[in-house]
N, CA, C, O and CB atoms as a CASP TS submission, in Angstrom:
PFRMAT TS
TARGET T0000
AUTHOR 0000-0000-0000
METHOD Language model
MODEL 1
PARENT N/A
ATOM      1  N   MET     1     -10.636 -10.757  -3.189  1.00  0.00           N
ATOM      2  CA  MET     1     -10.097  -9.761  -3.978  1.00  0.00           C
ATOM      3  C   MET     1      -8.942  -9.341  -4.220  1.00  0.00           C
ATOM      4  O   MET     1      -8.642  -8.944  -3.094  1.00  0.00           O
ATOM      5  CB  MET     1     -10.468  -8.967  -3.757  1.00  0.00           C
ATOM      6  N   ARG     2      -7.702  -9.044  -5.112  1.00  0.00           N
ATOM      7  CA  ARG     2      -6.512  -8.664  -4.698  1.00  0.00           C
ATOM      8  C   ARG     2      -6.499  -6.972  -5.418  1.00  0.00           C
ATOM      9  O   ARG     2      -6.752  -6.830  -6.614  1.00  0.00           O
ATOM     10  CB  ARG     2      -5.275  -9.864  -5.244  1.00  0.00           C
ATOM     11  N   ILE     3      -6.268  -6.122  -4.780  1.00  0.00           N
ATOM     12  CA  ILE     3      -6.591  -4.736  -5.200  1.00  0.00           C
ATOM     13  C   ILE     3      -5.037  -4.169  -5.072  1.00  0.00           C
ATOM     14  O   ILE     3      -4.196  -4.150  -4.173  1.00  0.00           O
ATOM     15  CB  ILE     3      -7.857  -3.898  -4.145  1.00  0.00           C
ATOM     16  N   PRO     4      -5.116  -3.610  -6.779  1.00  0.00           N
ATOM     17  CA  PRO     4      -3.706  -3.263  -6.852  1.00  0.00           C
ATOM     18  C   PRO     4      -3.522  -2.203  -5.880  1.00  0.00           C
ATOM     19  O   PRO     4      -4.264  -1.495  -5.199  1.00  0.00           O
ATOM     20  CB  PRO     4      -3.247  -2.832  -8.253  1.00  0.00           C
ATOM     21  N   ARG     5      -1.807  -2.393  -6.121  1.00  0.00           N
ATOM     22  CA  ARG     5      -0.998  -1.654  -5.419  1.00  0.00           C
ATOM     23  C   ARG     5      -0.201  -0.813  -6.277  1.00  0.00           C
ATOM     24  O   ARG     5       0.566  -1.370  -7.062  1.00  0.00           O
ATOM     25  CB  ARG     5      -0.256  -2.421  -4.610  1.00  0.00           C
ATOM     26  N   LEU     6      -0.286   0.811  -6.235  1.00  0.00           N
ATOM     27  CA  LEU     6       0.050   2.033  -6.663  1.00  0.00           C
ATOM     28  C   LEU     6       1.337   2.686  -6.174  1.00  0.00           C
ATOM     29  O   LEU     6       1.611   2.340  -5.025  1.00  0.00           O
ATOM     30  CB  LEU     6      -0.965   2.791  -6.382  1.00  0.00           C
ATOM     31  N   ARG     7       2.029   3.364  -6.616  1.00  0.00           N
ATOM     32  CA  ARG     7       3.384   3.970  -6.733  1.00  0.00           C
ATOM     33  C   ARG     7       2.554   5.428  -5.626  1.00  0.00           C
ATOM     34  O   ARG     7       2.751   5.561  -4.418  1.00  0.00           O
ATOM     35  CB  ARG     7       4.111   4.344  -8.843  1.00  0.00           C
ATOM     36  N   THR     8       1.898   6.089  -6.262  1.00  0.00           N
ATOM     37  CA  THR     8       1.381   6.825  -5.653  1.00  0.00           C
ATOM     38  C   THR     8      -0.379   6.705  -5.880  1.00  0.00           C
ATOM     39  O   THR     8      -0.868   6.047  -6.799  1.00  0.00           O
ATOM     40  CB  THR     8       2.093   8.000  -5.974  1.00  0.00           C
ATOM     41  N   GLY     9      -1.197   7.470  -4.861  1.00  0.00           N
ATOM     42  CA  GLY     9      -2.741   7.537  -4.669  1.00  0.00           C
ATOM     43  C   GLY     9      -3.392   6.333  -4.005  1.00  0.00           C
ATOM     44  O   GLY     9      -3.006   5.845  -2.943  1.00  0.00           O
ATOM     45  N   SER    10      -4.160   6.010  -4.551  1.00  0.00           N
ATOM     46  CA  SER    10      -4.988   4.646  -4.503  1.00  0.00           C
ATOM     47  C   SER    10      -5.768   4.064  -5.137  1.00  0.00           C
ATOM     48  O   SER    10      -6.508   4.713  -5.877  1.00  0.00           O
ATOM     49  CB  SER    10      -5.558   4.514  -3.794  1.00  0.00           C
ATOM     50  N   CYS    11      -5.877   2.637  -5.072  1.00  0.00           N
ATOM     51  CA  CYS    11      -6.641   2.373  -6.163  1.00  0.00           C
ATOM     52  C   CYS    11      -7.985   1.259  -5.706  1.00  0.00           C
ATOM     53  O   CYS    11      -8.534   0.360  -6.342  1.00  0.00           O
ATOM     54  CB  CYS    11      -5.571   1.768  -7.319  1.00  0.00           C
ATOM     55  N   PHE    12      -8.218   1.847  -4.174  1.00  0.00           N
ATOM     56  CA  PHE    12      -9.402   1.151  -3.132  1.00  0.00           C
ATOM     57  C   PHE    12     -10.459   1.182  -3.978  1.00  0.00           C
ATOM     58  O   PHE    12     -10.715   2.288  -4.454  1.00  0.00           O
ATOM     59  CB  PHE    12      -9.828   1.965  -1.634  1.00  0.00           C
ATOM     60  N   PRO    13     -11.335   0.011  -4.385  1.00  0.00           N
ATOM     61  CA  PRO    13     -13.003   0.163  -4.882  1.00  0.00           C
ATOM     62  C   PRO    13     -13.588   1.230  -3.847  1.00  0.00           C
ATOM     63  O   PRO    13     -13.099   1.426  -2.735  1.00  0.00           O
ATOM     64  CB  PRO    13     -14.036  -1.501  -4.738  1.00  0.00           C
ATOM     65  N   SER    14     -14.760   1.928  -4.393  1.00  0.00           N
ATOM     66  CA  SER    14     -15.500   2.008  -3.512  1.00  0.00           C
ATOM     67  C   SER    14     -16.274   1.314  -2.831  1.00  0.00           C
ATOM     68  O   SER    14     -16.400   1.443  -1.613  1.00  0.00           O
ATOM     69  CB  SER    14     -15.889   2.533  -3.715  1.00  0.00           C
ATOM     70  N   PHE    15     -17.166   0.119  -3.853  1.00  0.00           N
ATOM     71  CA  PHE    15     -17.892  -0.756  -2.976  1.00  0.00           C
ATOM     72  C   PHE    15     -17.719  -1.338  -2.082  1.00  0.00           C
ATOM     73  O   PHE    15     -18.600  -1.903  -1.434  1.00  0.00           O
ATOM     74  CB  PHE    15     -18.240  -1.403  -3.295  1.00  0.00           C
ATOM     75  N   LEU    16     -15.956  -1.333  -1.723  1.00  0.00           N
ATOM     76  CA  LEU    16     -15.327  -1.712  -0.458  1.00  0.00           C
ATOM     77  C   LEU    16     -15.354  -1.149   0.837  1.00  0.00           C
ATOM     78  O   LEU    16     -15.237  -1.733   1.915  1.00  0.00           O
ATOM     79  CB  LEU    16     -14.255  -1.737  -0.640  1.00  0.00           C
ATOM     80  N   GLU    17     -15.568   0.396   0.544  1.00  0.00           N
ATOM     81  CA  GLU    17     -15.443   1.301   1.615  1.00  0.00           C
ATOM     82  C   GLU    17     -16.462   0.889   2.666  1.00  0.00           C
ATOM     83  O   GLU    17     -16.112   0.915   3.845  1.00  0.00           O
ATOM     84  CB  GLU    17     -15.632   2.751   1.148  1.00  0.00           C
ATOM     85  N   GLN    18     -17.743   0.494   2.325  1.00  0.00           N
ATOM     86  CA  GLN    18     -18.521   0.107   3.792  1.00  0.00           C
ATOM     87  C   GLN    18     -17.918  -1.056   4.545  1.00  0.00           C
ATOM     88  O   GLN    18     -18.367  -1.202   5.682  1.00  0.00           O
ATOM     89  CB  GLN    18     -20.113  -0.341   3.554  1.00  0.00           C
ATOM     90  N   ARG    19     -17.070  -1.844   4.181  1.00  0.00           N
ATOM     91  CA  ARG    19     -17.232  -2.972   4.726  1.00  0.00           C
ATOM     92  C   ARG    19     -15.691  -2.791   5.002  1.00  0.00           C
ATOM     93  O   ARG    19     -15.096  -3.836   5.266  1.00  0.00           O
ATOM     94  CB  ARG    19     -17.919  -4.227   3.890  1.00  0.00           C
ATOM     95  N   ARG    20     -15.150  -1.943   4.989  1.00  0.00           N
ATOM     96  CA  ARG    20     -13.910  -1.485   5.493  1.00  0.00           C
ATOM     97  C   ARG    20     -14.429  -0.397   6.630  1.00  0.00           C
ATOM     98  O   ARG    20     -13.476  -0.046   7.327  1.00  0.00           O
ATOM     99  CB  ARG    20     -12.909  -0.839   4.241  1.00  0.00           C
ATOM    100  N   SER    21     -15.304   0.046   6.897  1.00  0.00           N
ATOM    101  CA  SER    21     -15.536   0.902   7.875  1.00  0.00           C
ATOM    102  C   SER    21     -16.652  -0.172   8.868  1.00  0.00           C
ATOM    103  O   SER    21     -16.728   0.406   9.952  1.00  0.00           O
ATOM    104  CB  SER    21     -16.171   2.470   7.192  1.00  0.00           C
ATOM    105  N   VAL    22     -17.312  -1.154   8.913  1.00  0.00           N
ATOM    106  CA  VAL    22     -17.380  -2.176   9.386  1.00  0.00           C
ATOM    107  C   VAL    22     -16.360  -2.802  10.290  1.00  0.00           C
ATOM    108  O   VAL    22     -16.229  -2.917  11.508  1.00  0.00           O
ATOM    109  CB  VAL    22     -17.604  -2.734   8.534  1.00  0.00           C
ATOM    110  N   GLU    23     -15.795  -3.104   9.394  1.00  0.00           N
ATOM    111  CA  GLU    23     -14.367  -3.731  10.242  1.00  0.00           C
ATOM    112  C   GLU    23     -13.681  -2.909  10.789  1.00  0.00           C
ATOM    113  O   GLU    23     -12.799  -3.479  11.431  1.00  0.00           O
ATOM    114  CB  GLU    23     -13.320  -4.416   9.492  1.00  0.00           C
ATOM    115  N   LYS    24     -13.621  -1.630  10.881  1.00  0.00           N
ATOM    116  CA  LYS    24     -13.113  -0.642  11.987  1.00  0.00           C
ATOM    117  C   LYS    24     -14.103  -0.973  13.409  1.00  0.00           C
ATOM    118  O   LYS    24     -13.718  -1.456  14.474  1.00  0.00           O
ATOM    119  CB  LYS    24     -13.322   1.157  11.375  1.00  0.00           C
ATOM    120  N   ALA    25     -15.406  -0.565  13.051  1.00  0.00           N
ATOM    121  CA  ALA    25     -16.087  -0.667  14.234  1.00  0.00           C
ATOM    122  C   ALA    25     -16.005  -1.598  15.024  1.00  0.00           C
ATOM    123  O   ALA    25     -15.954  -1.398  16.238  1.00  0.00           O
ATOM    124  CB  ALA    25     -17.113  -0.593  14.105  1.00  0.00           C
ATOM    125  N   LEU    26     -15.966  -3.186  14.314  1.00  0.00           N
ATOM    126  CA  LEU    26     -15.777  -3.897  15.049  1.00  0.00           C
ATOM    127  C   LEU    26     -14.566  -4.093  16.042  1.00  0.00           C
ATOM    128  O   LEU    26     -14.542  -4.280  17.258  1.00  0.00           O
ATOM    129  CB  LEU    26     -15.997  -4.604  14.449  1.00  0.00           C
ATOM    130  N   THR    27     -13.447  -3.971  14.979  1.00  0.00           N
ATOM    131  CA  THR    27     -12.222  -3.851  16.005  1.00  0.00           C
ATOM    132  C   THR    27     -12.469  -2.732  17.008  1.00  0.00           C
ATOM    133  O   THR    27     -11.835  -3.029  18.020  1.00  0.00           O
ATOM    134  CB  THR    27     -10.794  -3.523  15.229  1.00  0.00           C
ATOM    135  N   ALA    28     -13.007  -1.764  17.149  1.00  0.00           N
ATOM    136  CA  ALA    28     -13.478  -0.777  18.109  1.00  0.00           C
ATOM    137  C   ALA    28     -13.780  -1.149  19.083  1.00  0.00           C
ATOM    138  O   ALA    28     -13.242  -0.810  20.136  1.00  0.00           O
ATOM    139  CB  ALA    28     -14.349  -0.113  17.853  1.00  0.00           C
ATOM    140  N   VAL    29     -15.084  -2.248  18.939  1.00  0.00           N
ATOM    141  CA  VAL    29     -15.712  -2.851  20.099  1.00  0.00           C
ATOM    142  C   VAL    29     -15.329  -4.105  20.970  1.00  0.00           C
ATOM    143  O   VAL    29     -15.659  -4.582  22.055  1.00  0.00           O
ATOM    144  CB  VAL    29     -16.818  -3.093  19.695  1.00  0.00           C
ATOM    145  N   ILE    30     -14.424  -4.407  19.894  1.00  0.00           N
ATOM    146  CA  ILE    30     -13.467  -5.986  20.689  1.00  0.00           C
ATOM    147  C   ILE    30     -12.413  -4.843  21.550  1.00  0.00           C
ATOM    148  O   ILE    30     -12.412  -4.936  22.777  1.00  0.00           O
ATOM    149  CB  ILE    30     -12.173  -7.509  19.068  1.00  0.00           C
ATOM    150  N   GLN    31     -11.732  -4.026  21.046  1.00  0.00           N
ATOM    151  CA  GLN    31     -10.593  -3.209  21.679  1.00  0.00           C
ATOM    152  C   GLN    31     -11.203  -2.990  22.860  1.00  0.00           C
ATOM    153  O   GLN    31     -10.766  -3.554  23.864  1.00  0.00           O
ATOM    154  CB  GLN    31     -10.097  -1.855  20.964  1.00  0.00           C
ATOM    155  N   GLU    32     -12.160  -2.253  22.923  1.00  0.00           N
ATOM    156  CA  GLU    32     -12.859  -1.537  24.196  1.00  0.00           C
ATOM    157  C   GLU    32     -13.466  -2.722  25.540  1.00  0.00           C
ATOM    158  O   GLU    32     -13.419  -2.687  26.769  1.00  0.00           O
ATOM    159  CB  GLU    32     -14.367  -0.588  23.457  1.00  0.00           C
ATOM    160  N   ALA    33     -14.053  -3.764  24.469  1.00  0.00           N
ATOM    161  CA  ALA    33     -14.511  -5.095  25.524  1.00  0.00           C
ATOM    162  C   ALA    33     -13.042  -5.325  26.398  1.00  0.00           C
ATOM    163  O   ALA    33     -12.901  -5.376  27.620  1.00  0.00           O
ATOM    164  CB  ALA    33     -15.030  -6.863  24.449  1.00  0.00           C
ATOM    165  N   CYS    34     -12.078  -5.436  25.393  1.00  0.00           N
ATOM    166  CA  CYS    34     -10.736  -5.640  25.765  1.00  0.00           C
ATOM    167  C   CYS    34     -10.404  -4.908  27.467  1.00  0.00           C
ATOM    168  O   CYS    34     -10.133  -5.571  28.468  1.00  0.00           O
ATOM    169  CB  CYS    34      -9.792  -4.891  24.444  1.00  0.00           C
ATOM    170  N   VAL    35     -10.516  -3.522  27.399  1.00  0.00           N
ATOM    171  CA  VAL    35      -9.942  -2.925  28.089  1.00  0.00           C
ATOM    172  C   VAL    35     -11.099  -2.921  29.432  1.00  0.00           C
ATOM    173  O   VAL    35     -10.759  -2.831  30.612  1.00  0.00           O
ATOM    174  CB  VAL    35      -9.455  -1.674  27.351  1.00  0.00           C
ATOM    175  N   HIS    36     -12.018  -2.996  29.116  1.00  0.00           N
ATOM    176  CA  HIS    36     -12.972  -3.395  30.257  1.00  0.00           C
ATOM    177  C   HIS    36     -12.700  -4.897  30.581  1.00  0.00           C
ATOM    178  O   HIS    36     -13.586  -5.405  31.268  1.00  0.00           O
ATOM    179  CB  HIS    36     -14.584  -3.170  29.832  1.00  0.00           C
ATOM    180  N   GLY    37     -12.142  -5.340  30.394  1.00  0.00           N
ATOM    181  CA  GLY    37     -11.782  -6.889  31.101  1.00  0.00           C
ATOM    182  C   GLY    37     -12.707  -7.873  30.699  1.00  0.00           C
ATOM    183  O   GLY    37     -13.059  -8.697  31.544  1.00  0.00           O
ATOM    184  N   VAL    38     -13.287  -7.947  29.246  1.00  0.00           N
ATOM    185  CA  VAL    38     -13.656  -9.005  28.883  1.00  0.00           C
ATOM    186  C   VAL    38     -12.741 -10.125  28.491  1.00  0.00           C
ATOM    187  O   VAL    38     -11.721  -9.781  27.893  1.00  0.00           O
ATOM    188  CB  VAL    38     -14.365  -8.722  28.084  1.00  0.00           C
ATOM    189  N   SER    39     -12.887 -11.168  28.676  1.00  0.00           N
ATOM    190  CA  SER    39     -11.983 -12.262  28.206  1.00  0.00           C
ATOM    191  C   SER    39     -11.477 -12.333  27.061  1.00  0.00           C
ATOM    192  O   SER    39     -11.958 -11.475  26.321  1.00  0.00           O
ATOM    193  CB  SER    39     -12.453 -13.309  28.273  1.00  0.00           C
ATOM    194  N   THR    40     -10.532 -13.129  26.457  1.00  0.00           N
ATOM    195  CA  THR    40     -10.623 -13.728  24.665  1.00  0.00           C
ATOM    196  C   THR    40     -11.677 -14.518  24.441  1.00  0.00           C
ATOM    197  O   THR    40     -12.211 -14.492  23.332  1.00  0.00           O
ATOM    198  CB  THR    40      -9.357 -14.730  24.093  1.00  0.00           C
ATOM    199  N   ARG    41     -12.188 -15.412  25.529  1.00  0.00           N
ATOM    200  CA  ARG    41     -12.858 -16.537  24.769  1.00  0.00           C
ATOM    201  C   ARG    41     -13.971 -15.908  25.183  1.00  0.00           C
ATOM    202  O   ARG    41     -14.839 -16.780  25.191  1.00  0.00           O
ATOM    203  CB  ARG    41     -12.645 -18.171  25.089  1.00  0.00           C
ATOM    204  N   SER    42     -14.426 -14.915  25.522  1.00  0.00           N
ATOM    205  CA  SER    42     -15.892 -14.301  25.842  1.00  0.00           C
ATOM    206  C   SER    42     -16.231 -13.321  24.837  1.00  0.00           C
ATOM    207  O   SER    42     -17.344 -12.794  24.848  1.00  0.00           O
ATOM    208  CB  SER    42     -16.000 -13.560  27.283  1.00  0.00           C
ATOM    209  N   MET    43     -15.169 -12.971  23.777  1.00  0.00           N
ATOM    210  CA  MET    43     -15.332 -12.369  22.938  1.00  0.00           C
ATOM    211  C   MET    43     -15.745 -12.699  21.533  1.00  0.00           C
ATOM    212  O   MET    43     -15.787 -11.948  20.559  1.00  0.00           O
ATOM    213  CB  MET    43     -14.547 -11.917  23.044  1.00  0.00           C
ATOM    214  N   ASP    44     -16.049 -14.001  21.627  1.00  0.00           N
ATOM    215  CA  ASP    44     -15.907 -15.262  20.752  1.00  0.00           C
ATOM    216  C   ASP    44     -17.770 -14.833  20.699  1.00  0.00           C
ATOM    217  O   ASP    44     -18.396 -14.654  19.654  1.00  0.00           O
ATOM    218  CB  ASP    44     -15.077 -17.165  21.617  1.00  0.00           C
ATOM    219  N   ASN    45     -18.412 -14.738  22.257  1.00  0.00           N
ATOM    220  CA  ASN    45     -19.836 -15.071  22.212  1.00  0.00           C
ATOM    221  C   ASN    45     -20.050 -12.973  21.881  1.00  0.00           C
ATOM    222  O   ASN    45     -21.248 -12.689  21.872  1.00  0.00           O
ATOM    223  CB  ASN    45     -20.650 -16.126  24.148  1.00  0.00           C
ATOM    224  N   LEU    46     -19.618 -12.387  21.774  1.00  0.00           N
ATOM    225  CA  LEU    46     -19.567 -11.086  21.593  1.00  0.00           C
ATOM    226  C   LEU    46     -19.575 -10.824  20.496  1.00  0.00           C
ATOM    227  O   LEU    46     -20.416  -9.999  20.140  1.00  0.00           O
ATOM    228  CB  LEU    46     -18.730 -10.523  22.070  1.00  0.00           C
ATOM    229  N   VAL    47     -18.852 -11.275  19.700  1.00  0.00           N
ATOM    230  CA  VAL    47     -18.937 -11.034  17.913  1.00  0.00           C
ATOM    231  C   VAL    47     -20.459 -12.009  17.391  1.00  0.00           C
ATOM    232  O   VAL    47     -21.323 -11.603  16.614  1.00  0.00           O
ATOM    233  CB  VAL    47     -17.075 -11.928  16.919  1.00  0.00           C
ATOM    234  N   GLN    48     -20.420 -13.352  18.087  1.00  0.00           N
ATOM    235  CA  GLN    48     -21.774 -13.880  17.193  1.00  0.00           C
ATOM    236  C   GLN    48     -23.041 -13.165  17.975  1.00  0.00           C
ATOM    237  O   GLN    48     -24.175 -13.306  17.517  1.00  0.00           O
ATOM    238  CB  GLN    48     -21.990 -15.844  17.215  1.00  0.00           C
ATOM    239  N   ALA    49     -22.816 -12.419  19.132  1.00  0.00           N
ATOM    240  CA  ALA    49     -24.140 -11.717  19.356  1.00  0.00           C
ATOM    241  C   ALA    49     -24.521 -10.200  18.338  1.00  0.00           C
ATOM    242  O   ALA    49     -25.624  -9.659  18.266  1.00  0.00           O
ATOM    243  CB  ALA    49     -24.072 -11.304  21.049  1.00  0.00           C
ATOM    244  N   MET    50     -23.370  -9.811  17.704  1.00  0.00           N
ATOM    245  CA  MET    50     -23.418  -8.711  16.957  1.00  0.00           C
ATOM    246  C   MET    50     -23.718  -9.430  15.701  1.00  0.00           C
ATOM    247  O   MET    50     -23.653  -8.516  14.880  1.00  0.00           O
ATOM    248  CB  MET    50     -22.165  -7.793  16.999  1.00  0.00           C
ATOM    249  N   GLY    51     -24.070 -10.744  14.900  1.00  0.00           N
ATOM    250  CA  GLY    51     -23.869 -11.262  13.875  1.00  0.00           C
ATOM    251  C   GLY    51     -22.865 -11.351  13.116  1.00  0.00           C
ATOM    252  O   GLY    51     -22.884 -11.741  11.948  1.00  0.00           O
ATOM    253  N   GLY    52     -21.784 -10.937  13.831  1.00  0.00           N
ATOM    254  CA  GLY    52     -20.732 -12.119  12.850  1.00  0.00           C
ATOM    255  C   GLY    52     -20.617 -13.360  13.150  1.00  0.00           C
ATOM    256  O   GLY    52     -21.283 -13.752  14.108  1.00  0.00           O
ATOM    257  N   THR    53     -19.896 -14.165  12.549  1.00  0.00           N
ATOM    258  CA  THR    53     -19.957 -15.506  12.374  1.00  0.00           C
ATOM    259  C   THR    53     -18.635 -15.939  13.837  1.00  0.00           C
ATOM    260  O   THR    53     -18.476 -17.114  14.168  1.00  0.00           O
ATOM    261  CB  THR    53     -19.518 -15.951  10.435  1.00  0.00           C
ATOM    262  N   GLY    54     -17.874 -14.834  14.493  1.00  0.00           N
ATOM    263  CA  GLY    54     -17.065 -15.417  15.164  1.00  0.00           C
ATOM    264  C   GLY    54     -15.701 -14.805  15.142  1.00  0.00           C
ATOM    265  O   GLY    54     -15.393 -13.972  14.289  1.00  0.00           O
ATOM    266  N   ILE    55     -14.667 -15.320  16.319  1.00  0.00           N
ATOM    267  CA  ILE    55     -13.188 -14.711  16.464  1.00  0.00           C
ATOM    268  C   ILE    55     -12.579 -15.834  17.075  1.00  0.00           C
ATOM    269  O   ILE    55     -13.124 -16.704  17.754  1.00  0.00           O
ATOM    270  CB  ILE    55     -12.990 -13.282  17.400  1.00  0.00           C
ATOM    271  N   SER    56     -11.624 -15.742  16.821  1.00  0.00           N
ATOM    272  CA  SER    56     -10.575 -16.649  17.435  1.00  0.00           C
ATOM    273  C   SER    56      -9.583 -15.689  18.034  1.00  0.00           C
ATOM    274  O   SER    56      -9.111 -14.645  17.586  1.00  0.00           O
ATOM    275  CB  SER    56      -9.856 -17.671  16.350  1.00  0.00           C
ATOM    276  N   LYS    57      -9.362 -16.440  19.372  1.00  0.00           N
ATOM    277  CA  LYS    57      -8.459 -16.004  20.079  1.00  0.00           C
ATOM    278  C   LYS    57      -7.328 -15.524  19.647  1.00  0.00           C
ATOM    279  O   LYS    57      -6.913 -14.561  20.293  1.00  0.00           O
ATOM    280  CB  LYS    57      -8.250 -16.708  20.749  1.00  0.00           C
ATOM    281  N   SER    58      -6.562 -15.941  18.594  1.00  0.00           N
ATOM    282  CA  SER    58      -5.301 -15.451  18.473  1.00  0.00           C
ATOM    283  C   SER    58      -5.522 -13.804  17.399  1.00  0.00           C
ATOM    284  O   SER    58      -4.572 -13.029  17.286  1.00  0.00           O
ATOM    285  CB  SER    58      -4.275 -16.869  17.713  1.00  0.00           C
ATOM    286  N   GLN    59      -6.786 -13.544  16.769  1.00  0.00           N
ATOM    287  CA  GLN    59      -7.648 -12.303  16.525  1.00  0.00           C
ATOM    288  C   GLN    59      -7.226 -11.511  17.452  1.00  0.00           C
ATOM    289  O   GLN    59      -6.208 -10.819  17.487  1.00  0.00           O
ATOM    290  CB  GLN    59      -9.149 -12.431  16.588  1.00  0.00           C
ATOM    291  N   VAL    60      -8.298 -11.685  18.418  1.00  0.00           N
ATOM    292  CA  VAL    60      -8.278 -10.756  19.259  1.00  0.00           C
ATOM    293  C   VAL    60      -7.484 -10.480  20.202  1.00  0.00           C
ATOM    294  O   VAL    60      -7.891  -9.627  20.991  1.00  0.00           O
ATOM    295  CB  VAL    60      -9.071 -10.756  19.653  1.00  0.00           C
ATOM    296  N   SER    61      -6.161 -11.060  20.441  1.00  0.00           N
ATOM    297  CA  SER    61      -5.011 -10.722  21.413  1.00  0.00           C
ATOM    298  C   SER    61      -4.390  -9.610  20.297  1.00  0.00           C
ATOM    299  O   SER    61      -3.987  -8.476  20.553  1.00  0.00           O
ATOM    300  CB  SER    61      -3.844 -12.231  21.946  1.00  0.00           C
ATOM    301  N   ARG    62      -4.434 -10.267  19.015  1.00  0.00           N
ATOM    302  CA  ARG    62      -3.454  -9.241  17.953  1.00  0.00           C
ATOM    303  C   ARG    62      -4.060  -7.745  17.932  1.00  0.00           C
ATOM    304  O   ARG    62      -3.442  -6.681  17.905  1.00  0.00           O
ATOM    305  CB  ARG    62      -3.483  -9.853  16.146  1.00  0.00           C
ATOM    306  N   LEU    63      -5.237  -7.942  17.949  1.00  0.00           N
ATOM    307  CA  LEU    63      -6.309  -6.180  17.881  1.00  0.00           C
ATOM    308  C   LEU    63      -5.644  -6.143  19.309  1.00  0.00           C
ATOM    309  O   LEU    63      -4.621  -5.460  19.354  1.00  0.00           O
ATOM    310  CB  LEU    63      -8.745  -6.065  17.776  1.00  0.00           C
ATOM    311  N   CYS    64      -6.014  -6.723  20.431  1.00  0.00           N
ATOM    312  CA  CYS    64      -5.418  -5.909  21.374  1.00  0.00           C
ATOM    313  C   CYS    64      -3.713  -5.349  21.592  1.00  0.00           C
ATOM    314  O   CYS    64      -3.262  -4.388  22.215  1.00  0.00           O
ATOM    315  CB  CYS    64      -5.796  -6.611  22.406  1.00  0.00           C
ATOM    316  N   GLU    65      -3.200  -6.177  20.963  1.00  0.00           N
ATOM    317  CA  GLU    65      -1.813  -5.857  21.261  1.00  0.00           C
ATOM    318  C   GLU    65      -2.008  -4.181  20.579  1.00  0.00           C
ATOM    319  O   GLU    65      -1.392  -3.322  21.210  1.00  0.00           O
ATOM    320  CB  GLU    65      -0.500  -7.097  20.408  1.00  0.00           C
ATOM    321  N   GLU    66      -2.722  -3.748  19.495  1.00  0.00           N
ATOM    322  CA  GLU    66      -2.319  -2.513  18.707  1.00  0.00           C
ATOM    323  C   GLU    66      -2.740  -1.403  19.965  1.00  0.00           C
ATOM    324  O   GLU    66      -2.359  -0.233  19.915  1.00  0.00           O
ATOM    325  CB  GLU    66      -3.276  -2.309  17.016  1.00  0.00           C
ATOM    326  N   ILE    67      -3.412  -1.831  20.871  1.00  0.00           N
ATOM    327  CA  ILE    67      -4.024  -0.981  22.280  1.00  0.00           C
ATOM    328  C   ILE    67      -2.473  -0.663  23.044  1.00  0.00           C
ATOM    329  O   ILE    67      -1.955   0.388  23.420  1.00  0.00           O
ATOM    330  CB  ILE    67      -5.329  -2.215  23.548  1.00  0.00           C
ATOM    331  N   ASP    68      -1.989  -2.179  23.079  1.00  0.00           N
ATOM    332  CA  ASP    68      -0.790  -1.768  24.397  1.00  0.00           C
ATOM    333  C   ASP    68       0.144  -0.776  23.265  1.00  0.00           C
ATOM    334  O   ASP    68       0.498   0.314  23.713  1.00  0.00           O
ATOM    335  CB  ASP    68       0.419  -3.579  25.290  1.00  0.00           C
ATOM    336  N   GLU    69       0.461  -1.040  22.144  1.00  0.00           N
ATOM    337  CA  GLU    69       1.064   0.233  21.172  1.00  0.00           C
ATOM    338  C   GLU    69       0.878   1.287  21.475  1.00  0.00           C
ATOM    339  O   GLU    69       1.802   2.025  21.816  1.00  0.00           O
ATOM    340  CB  GLU    69       0.685   0.387  19.947  1.00  0.00           C
ATOM    341  N   ARG    70      -0.564   1.724  21.436  1.00  0.00           N
ATOM    342  CA  ARG    70      -0.742   2.909  21.238  1.00  0.00           C
ATOM    343  C   ARG    70      -0.554   3.820  22.806  1.00  0.00           C
ATOM    344  O   ARG    70      -0.471   5.035  22.986  1.00  0.00           O
ATOM    345  CB  ARG    70      -2.133   2.948  20.501  1.00  0.00           C
ATOM    346  N   VAL    71      -0.527   2.542  23.910  1.00  0.00           N
ATOM    347  CA  VAL    71      -0.309   3.326  25.783  1.00  0.00           C
ATOM    348  C   VAL    71       0.974   3.557  25.870  1.00  0.00           C
ATOM    349  O   VAL    71       1.373   4.252  26.805  1.00  0.00           O
ATOM    350  CB  VAL    71      -0.667   2.257  27.356  1.00  0.00           C
ATOM    351  N   ASP    72       1.782   3.089  25.035  1.00  0.00           N
ATOM    352  CA  ASP    72       3.155   3.243  25.251  1.00  0.00           C
ATOM    353  C   ASP    72       3.585   4.500  24.175  1.00  0.00           C
ATOM    354  O   ASP    72       4.467   5.302  24.483  1.00  0.00           O
ATOM    355  CB  ASP    72       3.957   1.736  24.988  1.00  0.00           C
ATOM    356  N   ALA    73       2.914   4.568  22.984  1.00  0.00           N
ATOM    357  CA  ALA    73       3.543   5.716  22.331  1.00  0.00           C
ATOM    358  C   ALA    73       2.939   6.909  23.249  1.00  0.00           C
ATOM    359  O   ALA    73       3.627   7.843  23.660  1.00  0.00           O
ATOM    360  CB  ALA    73       3.159   5.829  20.622  1.00  0.00           C
ATOM    361  N   PHE    74       1.947   6.792  23.437  1.00  0.00           N
ATOM    362  CA  PHE    74       1.347   7.891  24.260  1.00  0.00           C
ATOM    363  C   PHE    74       2.112   7.959  25.804  1.00  0.00           C
ATOM    364  O   PHE    74       1.704   8.784  26.622  1.00  0.00           O
ATOM    365  CB  PHE    74      -0.364   7.573  24.407  1.00  0.00           C
ATOM    366  N   LEU    75       2.886   7.331  26.034  1.00  0.00           N
ATOM    367  CA  LEU    75       3.658   7.674  27.338  1.00  0.00           C
ATOM    368  C   LEU    75       4.600   8.228  26.779  1.00  0.00           C
ATOM    369  O   LEU    75       5.524   8.696  27.444  1.00  0.00           O
ATOM    370  CB  LEU    75       4.121   6.602  28.320  1.00  0.00           C
TER
END
């Protein structure tokens, strides 16, 4: 679904807000598992155990790069 972009404000449909919060929670779980040493290959099993369809190694790497950016900004 394409969401129109506005110069000011937002036009994000309210019925998609729940999906956004689920996506944020899944991202947080993946990043936390990465910090605790779970390998990118094992993340697929973790996501499937949580009821997802799986995740690729490249997606895990992209999500974990955000952690590196936050750490660099903190330091």
